Structures are given as structure tokens and as C-alpha cells.
N, C-alpha and C positions, 0 to 999 in steps of 0.2 A: 504493500500500500504506500502511496506517496502522500506525505504530510505537507501542509503548507510550508513548514520550515522545521528544521531540527538542528540542535546543537549539543555536542558532547564535550565536556571539559577535557583538557589535555591529559589529566590524571585518570580520566574515565570514571570518576565517582559521581558526576552530575550529568544527567541527560534531560534536556528540555525539548518538548515537542509542541509545535503550534498546530492545533487541530481540535476537533470535537471529541471530547473524552469518550463518548459512546462509540465512536468509530476507532479511536486509538486503543482503548483498553484491551479489546479482544486480540490485538496484535502483539501484546507485550510478553505473553507466556504465562505459565501457571506457577504459582507459589514463589514469585520472585521478590515480593516486598514484605517487610516486617511490620509496617504500619501505614495507615491511610489517615493523614492529618490534613483537613481541608476546610476552607471557608467559601462555600458555594454561594451563588446568588440566592437571596432569601425570598424573592418574589413577595416582598412585604411592602411596607410603606403606605398601607391603606387598607381599609376594611372591605372595599368592594373592588371588583375587576376594573372598573373605570379608573380608580385610584392607581391600581397596580400597573396600568398600561402607560403611565407617565414614564419619562426617561429616568434613569437612575440618578442623574444629576438633579432633576426637579424634585425627586422624592427624598434624597438624602443630604442635599446641600442647602444650607440656610440661604435665604434670599440676600442677606448682607455679606455673604462670603466673597472674598476678593480673588480667590484662586480660580483657575480655568481648567481644572482637571478633566481628563477624558472620561466620558460616560462609558459604562460597560453594558454588555448585552446579557440576555437570558434571565432578566429579572421581571418578566411580565406574565408569568403563568398564574392561572386561577388555582384554587385550592386542590381541586381534583387532579388537574394535570401536574401540579407541583408534586403531589404524592406519587403519582405514576412515574414521573421523570426521575425523582430522587430514588425511588425503589429500583429503577432500571440501572442507573449508574452505580449504585451501591452493590447491586447483584454482580455487575461486570467487574467491579473492583474486588469483590470477594474471591473471584476465580484466580486473580493474579496474586492474592495475598496468601502467605504461608499459614498453616494451622496455628491458631493462637494469636495471630496478628491483631493489633489494636486498630480500631476505626474511631476517629473523633471528628465530629462534624459541627461546625459553628452554626448557630441559629439565634433568632430573637424570640421574644415572648409570643408573638403571633404564630410562628411556625414551629414552636417547640413540640406540641402534640403530634403534628404531622411528621416531623423529623424522627421522633422516636418510633412512630409507626413504620416509617420507611426503612429505618435501620433493621427492624425485624422482618419486614417484607423482602428486603434485599438479601436475607439469609444470614445476617449477623446475629449474635446473641447480645441483646441489650444488657449492659452491665451497670449503668449509672449515669450521673450527671455531674459535670464540673461547671463552675461559674466564674466568669470574669466580671468583677465589679469595677465600675468606672466612676470614681468620685467626681469628676468634672463633667458628668453628663448634663444635658440641658434640663433645668428644673421645670416642673409641670405645676402651675398654680392650681390649687384645689385638688391635686391628685398625688398619688404616689409617683415618684420619679422613676422612669424606666432606665435605671442606671446599671443594668446587667445584660450581658450576652451569655448564652448557654452553650455548653458543649456536651450533648448526649454522646456517650461512647459505648462501644461494644467490642466483642472479639469474634474472630473467625473460628467458631467452635470453642473447645475448651482451651484455657490458658493456665499454665503452671503458676501457682502462687509462690513467686520468688522474685528477687530483685529489690530495687529501692522502693520506698513508699513515696508516692507523689501527692502533693497537696491538692485538695479538692476544690480550692478556690484561690483566686489571685486578685489583689487590688492593684490596679494600674490605670493611670489616666489615659484618655483618648488622645492621640497625637493631634495637635492643632496646626503645627507648621511643618514644613519640610516633607509633606506627603507627596507621593506620586500616584496614588490611587484614592478614589473617593472613599472607599470603605477599608482602607489599609489598616491592618492590625500592627501594634507595636511588636518589634522583634522579641522583646521580653515575654510577651504573651505566647508567642509561638515556641520559644525556648521552654516555657513552663509546660506546654502541651507535649513536648518531647520527653519529659522526665521518665515516663514508664518505658520508653523505647531504648534498649541497650545501645551503647556506643558501637559504631561500625555497622549498625543496621541500615537497611534501605527503606526510605520513607517516600511515599507517593502522595502528591497533591494534584488531583485531577482538575482543580480550578486555581491555578497558580497565581493569577493576577499579576501583581508587580513583583512576585518572587520572595515574599517575606518568609514563607516556610523554608524555602531553599537557603536563604541567608542564615536562618536559625540552625539548619542542619549543618552547614559548613562551620559555623562557630562552635558547635557542640560535638563535632566528630561523627556525623551521620552521612550516609550517602543519600542521594536525592534524585527522584524522577518527577518532573513537573510537566503538566499539560495545560495549555492556555489557548482558548479559541481566538481571542483578539490579537491581531498581529502587532499592534502598537504596544500593548502590555507585554507581549512575548519579548519584544526587543528591550523593553525596560527591565524585565526580569533577568534577561540574559546579561545585560550590563551590570545590574546590581550584584548578581551571583558571581560573575566573573571578577568583579572588583573585590568581592569578599574572599574569593579563593586566593587572590593575590595577597590579601592581608592575613588570612587564616588558612594556610594549606591544610586541607582536610586530612590527608594521610599522616600528618604529623600529630593529629589530635585524637585518633581513633582508640588510643589505649585507655582513655578514661573520659566519661562525659563531664561537661562543665557543671559545676555545682552552683545552684542558684539560692539566694536567700530570699524566701518568699513569705508573704503574710497568708495565713490560712491554715485550715486543719487538714489532717491526713485522712485519706479514704480508709474505710474499714477493710483490712486485708482479706477478710472472709468473703 
């Protein structure tokens, strides 16, 4: 199959593919990744289909924002089609994941129930929920502030109870400046998500965006496969990850994962 574009790092530890993940995933092989860590389009930003059909910039960027970040695609599905689509790509990802591999999928409060259903529909065992708390979230007068995003996670079948204990929640501000993507996550958040994944493991992100998961993998000694549909964001991710490889050569870091000082409680190991 010919992809729109493809790039592999000189050391061979990072592979980036520009294309639709539903077309790309079946070509990658079976059991080749140890974790799926991803931040897909939420198809949120409104209670009705008419709201969701707006551009991602109109839905997620304040009207007084001064930046002109590129809008992203795939964020306009209604609830039924979002469940079906998410189940499909999660099922495809399960086939290339090793037994016991972790799957962690970012979502917001609107799509949390749908995402937990899709994890199970896609063939993963739903294991729990991690929470990213954002102290600098926009306040909501007369309401509870929506200052959290959620990471439902599961495993590809049984997973051995072993390894380090990962915190179940993280407090980290939303980045306000120096972003290259409208919904870009801080690298610290993605490093936190990688805690249960052993060093030198291979991590897949089917919705790579600007490449933050890949940057976190390079910094913490993991290998990375990233897929991104948008050619502009693919180039941004390639540049960011390439720069990071120059700063943090991955093969020199695989002997031990980076240790993070986090706020939050530990998951119950049972």
C-alpha cells in the first residue's frame, strides 16, 4: 500500500506514516506494539450534530484568541457514528498490539461513556480511568468547571500484575502559548501516560497530531509509531520528533524510563 508520506528515523526507532489509520493499521503486522496511547478527535464541542459540524477551530478556540493554528479534521461525527468509528479503529489497533498491551484513549466528559463502550466493542478489556486535571481551565459561572480530561484505559487481554505503579491522576495546566496544534497536550501529560509502559517498548499513536506522544516516547526511552491523516500536522510532527531525537537519542535512554514527580494517587494494583 502507498501512504501519503512516510518517515523513519535514522536509528529506526521512530516510524511516522501520513494516512488514514483505518487503512494503515491492517498493514503494520500482528503483535508489534506494546501500547496504544492516543488523543483522537472527540467529535465534541456541542450537544447537537449542528454544533459538532462546526470547524475544530470554531469549537475549541476562544473568539479572542490571537493565534492562527491549523484546524484538524475528523471531529464532526454524531454520537452513533462516533461509537462505530472508534470501535473500528480500536479493533484494528488490537490486532497489531501484543497480548497484555495497554490502550489509553483521551476523551472529554461528553464522550466518556461512548469511549468506554468503544474500548470494549473494539475487543479490549476495560480496566479503569485516569484523569488529567487542568487548574487553569476556563471557569463556568453558575456551574461546575469542566477542568478535567479523561483517559479510559484497557488491555489487550490479560496483563501481568508487575512493574511500576502509575499515578491515576495528574495536575497540569493547559498550555496557553507556544502551541502548534489547537488541542495539543503538554509533553508532561503524555510522559505520565507512558508510566505503565516499560522502557524500550513500542508505542503506537494512530492520531499523532503534532507528535507530542512521539516526543514523550523519545524523552523517556520508548520506540514510536505515529499515524496522522493531515499532511500539515504530519510535517510538524516529523520536525518536532526529529529535533527531539537530536536532543535525546532514544537508544541511549532505553535502559531505564524517566522518573516523573507527579501529584496524584496510585491505581489499585489489583
